[in-house]
Steps between C-alpha positions, in 0.01 A plus 500: 500500500252372244238246625391330177512139623316549817282194604154485645440647837352296785174697482461424127560129560247492786235678290550263207480194733181643650343554155598151384359349823169684462478383138558136601240523779242641258576232241475226765167631635357529150609146415353341815178704478458392140574139592243510783238651266564230241460224762176657626363522144598138432322386819187694406505343153539153652212562742284631214580192293407270789172688553424488127554123487282449807223722359512310170469167683219634723319624190516156337374335820208737551393500135509118517241485781267213422183624664370747753328240719812383683664839541560656843597865515596747768761772543758266653438173316370374170436135415407381153522205265695572185641337191877541484688465172714200591228303681247267344240565769401797718681583825386693804704813562497706819664838543516606864647809665687441826569802716849509646749784513415533131200342331584170334297359211496120500386283209368152569430261217301182557456220248131414508548132414801408715457759778872580466558860602785739548533858620756757393554865594440718197533860606596713798384861533394761752133433428325247273128460434250380244223711346201385299330670204125493568234715329758732345712571807787341693407375849690332782206284601280261302152417623396136474255561215738721295727365230793719396590596145864541599757437771768755580816480706601813692859519624684773686878473453727772640201731533397456136160352412490238227158381385467209259147420376400179322154490344314170498394392154250219473139464412263523791224245486190522713656457840 
């Protein structure tokens, strides 16, 4: 008897189902891994954009410092009077680091004329601190007679160090 129209055997069907299943599993894993990588990249871009906007705002505040007489500086807190773009008169700005599970950077703004003030959280990171550019080097501490040429913000986020310096630009008169 001639067996020309013989069908598939059970073993052949099982092997083809196994190969198709493995292919689908690999496609699914690739898809979800790719999707997770895209979401991680989008979150990193969003965080970078937020940091960039904050650094830009901090730069405008620090470069707008009115004078060095009313400035208070240490590693955990800086207080200064600055001219903001949308205000007709100077405001007092305080940046303070609070230590919790993560460090939290708070920004307090006080209107000098009305004494109205508000505080908002600005940034959360593993470690936050201010540095000061004095005599050509960055220091964590400012002596009472020293006046810095720059203020830097040092942030550790997910083990990565981010340092943002802002140099003070104004004419120094005989102090």
